[in-house]
C-alpha positions as CSV (number, residue, x, y, z in Angstrom):
1,X,-61.9,46.8,-18.0
2,X,-58.4,45.4,-19.1
3,X,-58.3,41.4,-18.5
4,X,-54.4,42.4,-17.3
5,X,-55.8,43.9,-14.2
6,X,-56.0,41.5,-11.4
7,X,-60.4,40.9,-10.8
8,X,-61.3,41.1,-7.5
9,X,-64.3,39.2,-6.3
10,X,-66.9,40.9,-3.9
11,X,-67.9,38.7,-1.0
12,X,-70.8,38.0,0.9
13,X,-70.4,40.6,3.8
14,X,-69.6,43.6,1.4
15,X,-72.5,42.5,-0.6
16,X,-74.4,42.3,2.5
17,X,-73.6,46.0,3.7
18,X,-74.4,47.2,-0.2
19,X,-77.9,45.4,-0.3
20,X,-78.3,47.1,3.2
21,X,-77.6,50.8,2.2
22,X,-79.9,49.7,-0.7
23,X,-83.1,48.7,1.5
24,X,-82.4,51.4,3.4
25,X,-81.6,54.3,0.9
26,X,-84.0,53.0,-1.6
27,X,-86.7,50.5,-1.1
28,X,-88.0,52.3,2.4
29,X,-88.3,55.7,1.2
30,X,-90.0,54.1,-2.1
31,X,-92.3,52.0,0.3
32,X,-93.1,55.0,2.5
33,X,-94.1,56.7,-0.8
34,X,-96.7,53.9,-1.7
35,X,-98.0,53.4,2.0
36,X,-99.0,56.7,1.3
37,X,-100.3,56.4,-2.3
38,X,-102.3,53.6,-1.1
39,X,-104.1,55.9,1.6
40,X,-102.9,52.6,4.0
41,X,-104.2,50.5,2.4
42,X,-101.1,48.8,1.5
43,X,-100.2,47.2,4.3
44,X,-102.2,47.4,8.1
45,X,-99.4,49.0,10.2
46,X,-101.8,48.9,13.5
47,X,-102.6,46.0,13.1
48,X,-98.6,44.6,12.7
49,X,-98.0,46.9,15.7
50,X,-100.4,45.4,17.7
51,X,-99.1,41.8,17.1
52,X,-95.4,43.2,18.0
53,X,-96.6,44.6,21.1
54,X,-98.3,41.0,22.0
55,X,-95.4,38.9,21.4
56,X,-93.4,41.7,23.0
57,X,-95.9,41.1,26.4
58,X,-95.6,37.0,26.1
59,X,-98.8,36.7,24.5
60,X,-98.5,33.0,22.3
61,X,-101.6,34.0,19.9
62,X,-99.6,37.7,18.7
63,X,-99.4,35.7,15.2
64,X,-102.8,34.0,15.0
65,X,-103.8,36.8,13.0
66,X,-102.1,38.6,10.3
67,X,-102.1,42.2,9.0
68,X,-104.1,42.3,5.8
69,X,-102.3,43.5,2.7
70,X,-103.1,44.6,-0.6
71,X,-101.5,42.4,-3.5
72,X,-101.9,45.3,-5.9
73,X,-100.0,48.0,-4.1
74,X,-97.1,44.7,-3.3
75,X,-96.6,44.0,-6.9
76,X,-96.8,48.1,-7.9
77,X,-94.0,48.6,-4.8
78,X,-92.0,45.2,-6.5
79,X,-92.1,46.7,-9.6
80,X,-91.1,50.2,-8.6
81,X,-88.1,48.8,-6.7
82,X,-87.3,46.5,-9.8
83,X,-87.5,50.0,-12.1
84,X,-85.2,52.1,-9.5
85,X,-82.5,49.2,-9.4
86,X,-82.5,48.9,-13.2
87,X,-82.3,52.9,-13.2
88,X,-79.5,53.0,-11.1
89,X,-77.7,49.9,-13.2
90,X,-77.8,51.8,-16.2
91,X,-76.9,55.0,-15.2
92,X,-74.1,53.9,-13.1
93,X,-73.0,50.8,-14.4
94,X,-73.6,48.1,-12.7
95,X,-73.9,49.8,-9.5
96,X,-76.9,51.4,-7.1
97,X,-76.2,53.2,-4.1
98,X,-75.1,50.9,-1.8
99,X,-72.8,49.0,-4.1
100,X,-71.2,52.4,-5.6
101,X,-71.0,53.3,-1.4
102,X,-68.4,50.1,-1.3
103,X,-67.0,49.9,-3.9
104,X,-68.4,47.3,-5.6
105,X,-70.5,46.8,-9.4
106,X,-72.0,44.1,-11.4
107,X,-70.2,43.0,-14.4
108,X,-70.3,39.8,-17.4
109,X,-68.9,37.1,-16.1
110,X,-67.2,36.5,-18.9
111,X,-65.8,40.0,-19.8
112,X,-65.9,41.5,-17.0
113,X,-67.9,44.8,-18.9
114,X,-71.2,46.1,-18.1
115,X,-74.0,43.9,-18.3
116,X,-77.1,44.4,-20.7
117,X,-80.6,45.0,-20.4
118,X,-81.6,41.9,-20.0
119,X,-79.1,40.7,-18.0
120,X,-79.8,43.0,-15.6
121,X,-83.6,41.7,-16.0
122,X,-82.4,38.0,-15.5
123,X,-80.4,39.2,-12.2
124,X,-83.5,40.9,-10.9
125,X,-86.1,38.2,-11.2
126,X,-82.9,35.8,-10.6
127,X,-83.6,37.1,-6.6
128,X,-87.1,35.5,-6.2
129,X,-85.4,32.3,-6.7
130,X,-82.5,32.8,-4.4
131,X,-85.1,33.9,-2.0
132,X,-87.3,30.8,-2.4
133,X,-84.9,28.5,-2.3
134,X,-84.4,29.2,1.5
135,X,-82.2,32.1,1.0
136,X,-79.5,29.2,-0.4
137,X,-79.1,30.9,-3.6
138,X,-77.8,34.3,-1.4
139,X,-75.7,32.1,0.9
140,X,-73.7,30.4,-2.0
141,X,-71.4,33.6,-2.2
142,X,-70.1,32.3,0.5
143,X,-68.8,28.8,-0.5
144,X,-67.6,29.7,-4.0
145,X,-64.0,31.0,-5.5
146,X,-65.9,33.5,-7.5
147,X,-68.2,34.8,-5.4
148,X,-71.1,34.5,-7.1
149,X,-75.1,33.3,-5.9
150,X,-77.7,31.7,-7.7
151,X,-79.2,34.9,-9.4
152,X,-75.4,34.9,-11.1
153,X,-75.5,32.4,-12.3
154,X,-78.9,32.9,-13.6
155,X,-77.3,36.3,-15.3
156,X,-74.4,35.3,-16.2
157,X,-72.7,38.1,-13.8
158,X,-70.4,38.4,-11.4
159,X,-69.7,41.2,-8.4
160,X,-66.4,42.4,-8.2
161,X,-64.7,45.3,-6.8
162,X,-64.6,48.5,-8.9
163,X,-60.8,49.5,-8.7
164,X,-61.7,52.5,-10.5
165,X,-63.3,53.9,-7.9
166,X,-60.8,53.2,-5.5
167,X,-58.3,55.7,-7.6
């Protein structure tokens, strides 16, 4: 990206929409496949449904017992989502389908060029840090002038509007 071109940072809500679309079109299908591959052993969906029904009827003990979950299948799911995300970032130059749809992409914070593998992996694991910090890592986007989240800071990345896809 020529440095003469003005950079437009992607803010909180556009990134939220992209993330929602990625959850809907990437993570959810992967989750459905893994649920069926695990023969239902990944997550006790019937107990989850029972808890929801109890909560909806006003039962204060609805959350006393939680659905059982297989850590093996959960880790498999997380690794699959990570690999698919990295493949999309590589293939579409810093964009997942959700980011492409809303015309934003991830780039190096200093050069505004494509991110490298180290940045991609650091950013992916940085999501964990952003989440564990009570989601503050994500909300930082709303308050910073460069719209960087904690995982962006850790990976030296920034999310910008993809002006080339708008032309």
